[in-house]
C-alpha positions in Angstrom: -52.2 334.1 -206.0 -55.7 333.3 -204.8 -57.7 336.4 -205.8 -61.1 337.1 -204.2 -63.0 339.6 -206.3 -65.9 341.4 -204.7 -68.5 341.9 -207.4 -69.4 339.9 -210.4 -71.6 341.7 -212.8 -69.6 345.0 -213.1 -67.3 345.6 -216.0 -64.0 345.4 -214.0 -65.2 342.3 -212.0 -66.0 340.6 -215.3 -62.7 341.6 -216.8 -60.8 340.2 -213.8 -62.7 337.0 -214.0 -61.8 336.7 -217.7 -58.0 337.0 -217.1 -56.0 333.9 -218.0 -52.6 334.3 -216.4 -50.3 331.7 -214.8 -49.8 334.0 -211.8 -53.4 333.4 -210.8 -53.7 330.2 -208.9 -57.4 330.7 -208.4 -59.8 333.5 -208.8 -63.4 333.7 -207.4 -66.0 336.4 -207.6 -68.3 337.1 -204.6 -71.6 338.8 -205.0 -75.3 338.3 -204.1 -76.9 336.1 -203.1 -74.0 334.3 -201.3 -72.2 337.5 -200.5 -73.9 340.9 -200.0 -71.4 343.7 -199.6 -74.2 346.2 -198.7 -75.6 344.1 -195.9 -75.4 345.4 -192.3 -73.4 342.3 -191.4 -72.0 340.6 -194.6 -71.7 336.9 -194.4 -68.1 336.1 -195.1 -68.4 332.4 -194.8 -67.7 331.8 -198.6 -64.9 334.3 -198.6 -63.2 332.6 -195.7 -63.6 329.2 -197.2 -61.9 330.4 -200.4 -58.8 331.4 -198.4 -57.7 334.3 -200.6 -54.2 335.8 -200.6 -55.5 339.1 -201.8 -58.9 340.8 -202.0 -59.9 343.2 -204.8 -63.1 345.2 -204.3 -64.7 345.8 -207.8 -68.2 346.1 -206.4 -69.9 349.5 -206.2 -73.1 351.5 -206.4 -72.5 353.4 -209.7 -75.9 354.9 -210.6 -74.7 358.4 -210.3 -78.0 360.2 -210.7 -80.1 357.7 -208.7 -77.6 358.1 -205.8 -79.0 361.5 -205.2 -82.2 360.0 -203.8 -80.8 356.6 -202.8 -78.1 357.8 -200.4 -78.3 354.9 -198.0 -77.8 352.4 -200.7 -74.9 354.3 -202.2 -73.1 354.6 -198.8 -73.7 351.0 -197.9 -72.1 349.7 -201.1 -69.4 352.4 -201.6 -68.3 353.1 -198.0 -69.6 351.0 -195.1 -69.5 347.6 -196.8 -66.0 347.9 -198.3 -64.7 349.2 -195.0 -66.0 346.1 -193.2 -64.3 343.7 -195.6 -61.1 345.8 -195.5 -61.1 345.4 -191.8 -61.7 341.6 -192.2 -58.7 341.5 -194.6 -56.5 343.6 -192.3 -57.1 341.2 -189.4 -55.9 338.3 -191.6 -52.9 340.2 -193.0 -54.3 340.3 -196.6 -53.7 343.0 -199.1 -56.9 344.9 -200.0 -57.4 346.6 -203.4 -60.3 349.1 -203.7 -61.5 350.8 -206.9 -62.6 354.4 -206.6 -63.4 357.3 -208.9 -62.4 360.6 -210.5 -65.7 361.9 -209.0 -64.0 362.5 -205.6 -62.6 365.7 -207.2 -64.6 369.0 -207.8 -63.4 369.1 -211.4 -62.3 372.8 -211.4 -58.6 372.1 -211.9 -56.7 373.1 -215.0 -54.5 370.0 -215.2 -54.9 366.2 -214.5 -55.5 365.6 -210.8 -52.7 364.1 -208.7 -53.3 361.9 -205.7 -52.5 364.6 -203.2 -54.7 367.3 -204.7 -57.6 368.5 -202.6 -60.8 366.5 -203.0 -64.3 367.9 -203.1 -67.0 365.7 -204.7 -70.0 367.4 -206.2 -72.5 364.4 -206.0 -73.7 361.9 -203.5 -72.0 359.2 -205.5 -68.6 361.0 -205.3 -69.1 361.7 -201.6 -69.9 358.0 -200.9 -66.8 356.9 -202.8 -64.6 359.4 -200.9 -66.2 358.2 -197.6 -65.2 354.6 -198.7 -61.6 355.6 -199.4 -61.3 357.3 -196.0 -63.0 354.5 -194.0 -60.9 351.7 -195.7 -57.6 353.4 -195.0 -58.6 354.0 -191.4 -59.2 350.3 -190.7 -56.6 348.9 -193.1 -53.5 351.2 -193.3 -52.0 348.7 -195.8 -54.8 349.0 -198.3 -54.5 350.2 -201.9 -57.1 352.5 -203.5 -57.1 352.9 -207.3 -59.0 355.8 -208.7 -60.2 355.3 -212.2 -62.5 357.0 -214.7 -64.9 356.6 -217.6 -64.7 352.8 -217.6 -66.1 350.9 -220.6 -66.0 347.4 -222.2 -67.4 345.5 -225.2 -70.3 344.3 -223.0 -72.4 345.6 -220.2 -73.8 349.1 -219.7 -71.4 351.9 -220.5 -70.9 354.9 -222.7 -69.6 353.0 -225.8 -72.6 350.7 -225.8 -75.0 353.6 -225.2 -73.6 355.5 -228.2 -74.0 352.5 -230.5 -77.5 351.9 -229.3 -78.4 355.6 -229.9 -76.8 355.4 -233.4 -79.2 352.6 -234.3 -82.1 354.8 -233.4 -81.2 358.3 -234.7 -79.0 360.2 -237.1 -77.7 362.7 -234.6 -76.8 362.6 -230.9 -76.2 365.6 -228.6 -73.2 365.0 -226.3 -71.6 367.2 -223.6 -68.3 368.7 -224.9 -67.1 370.6 -221.8 -66.4 367.7 -219.5 -63.0 366.1 -220.0 -61.6 362.8 -218.8 -59.6 359.6 -219.6 -61.6 356.7 -221.0 -60.5 353.4 -219.5 -60.9 350.0 -221.1 -61.9 347.5 -218.4 -59.6 344.7 -219.6 -56.7 347.1 -219.5 -57.6 348.1 -215.9 -58.0 344.5 -214.9 -54.6 343.5 -216.2 -52.9 346.5 -214.5 -54.6 345.4 -211.2 -53.2 341.9 -211.7 -49.7 343.3 -212.3 -50.0 345.4 -209.1 -51.3 342.4 -207.2 -48.4 340.3 -208.3 -45.9 342.9 -207.0 -47.7 343.6 -203.8 -48.0 339.9 -202.8 -44.3 339.6 -203.4 -43.7 342.6 -201.2 -42.0 344.4 -204.0 -40.1 347.5 -202.9 -41.7 350.8 -204.0 -45.3 349.5 -204.1 -46.3 351.3 -201.0 -49.9 351.2 -199.8 -52.1 354.3 -200.4 -54.0 356.0 -203.2 -53.1 355.7 -206.9 -54.6 357.0 -210.1 -55.1 354.4 -212.8 -56.8 355.3 -216.1 -56.3 355.2 -219.9 -53.5 357.5 -221.1 -54.5 360.8 -222.7 -57.9 362.5 -222.4 -60.9 363.7 -224.4 -64.3 365.2 -223.9 -67.5 363.1 -223.9 -68.3 364.5 -227.3 -64.8 363.6 -228.5 -65.2 360.1 -227.1 -68.5 359.7 -229.0 -66.9 360.9 -232.3 -64.1 358.4 -231.9 -66.6 355.6 -231.2 -68.5 356.4 -234.4 -65.3 356.7 -236.4 -64.4 353.2 -235.4 -67.9 352.0 -235.9 -67.9 353.1 -239.5 -64.6 351.3 -240.1 -66.3 348.1 -239.1 -69.4 348.8 -241.1 -71.4 349.5 -238.0 -73.8 352.4 -237.9 -72.6 355.7 -236.5 -74.3 359.1 -235.9 -73.5 362.8 -236.1 -72.3 364.3 -232.9 -73.7 367.7 -231.9 -71.7 369.1 -229.1 -73.5 370.8 -226.2 -72.5 372.4 -222.9 -73.1 370.9 -219.5 -75.6 373.7 -218.8 -77.7 372.6 -221.7 -78.0 369.1 -220.3 -79.0 369.3 -216.6 -78.8 366.1 -214.5 -79.8 365.3 -210.9 -76.1 364.8 -210.0 -73.4 367.3 -210.9 -70.4 366.0 -212.9 -66.8 367.4 -212.6 -65.8 369.3 -215.7 -62.2 368.0 -215.3 -62.0 364.3 -214.6 -58.4 363.9 -215.9 -56.2 361.8 -213.7 -52.4 362.0 -213.5 -51.2 358.4 -213.4 -47.5 359.1 -212.9 -47.4 357.7 -209.3 -48.8 354.4 -210.3 -46.5 354.1 -213.3 -43.4 354.9 -211.2 -44.3 352.6 -208.4 -45.6 349.6 -210.4 -43.6 350.0 -213.6 -46.6 349.6 -215.8 -49.1 351.8 -217.6 -52.4 351.6 -219.4 -52.4 352.0 -223.2 -53.6 355.3 -224.8 -57.4 355.4 -224.6 -57.8 355.7 -228.4 -55.8 352.6 -229.0 -57.8 350.6 -226.5 -61.1 351.9 -227.9 -60.0 350.5 -231.2 -59.5 347.0 -229.6 -62.9 347.3 -227.9 -64.7 348.3 -231.1 -63.1 345.4 -233.0 -64.5 343.0 -230.4 -68.0 344.6 -230.7 -67.9 344.3 -234.5 -67.0 340.6 -234.3 -69.8 339.9 -231.8 -72.2 341.9 -234.0 -71.4 339.8 -237.1 -71.3 336.5 -235.1 -74.0 336.9 -232.4 
């Protein structure tokens, strides 16, 4: 496979670039300045020169709160731009993978969301991602959208790194306890996307185009996630903190978050015959990496 990854600095894009797998003939990341997904007319010269066999869009506008006042930027990166490149891929007969989010749902369900459940995003970010899904599948009926949630890694900006930074500054942190979701380790997500890409490029039966949910197995609250991070931190002689649970109402933000971000991944597992590890297990792997890097900067 010759994999073109849109995005370079994001967690999933970096994890894809770090993959070492014999199924990858070549992998190249495309981002600014040579490729601007949010431009009115993206220059695809470099993309065409690479001659990909599949395109994976891991680029996005992810500043959830800032999107409330930067709507044009959010829609350009999350909807208009991806749809343009999906159209480009469709005209060349290329599979197109797109990453989306749990934030397309209103979060009022009592069980993990399935792909066919009604959407209803609460924020500009969620609305822009939903607009992207709809636009992509209009121009490229053979596209694949993978909704994921609560992505983190051993590097970059994410909840795990924020919790460790806060623990270095204070003894107690206040974390929302009434929002639930499935933490997803970026390297796990990248590997699952590669597995899916390998099947799709071989036209494997059962891997039909459409929308799939893909996230770490199991679920927890943000407060529970923080407590697990600190438990692993202490095992590795890193500093932890006390977690004081609070309600969403006690921590107002510009953008509303869904209370239930849990995703049912059964469709992906049945179609692609693979699944992500339990979130707690993957968090342990991530924390081990962070500990090693902390001791050997």
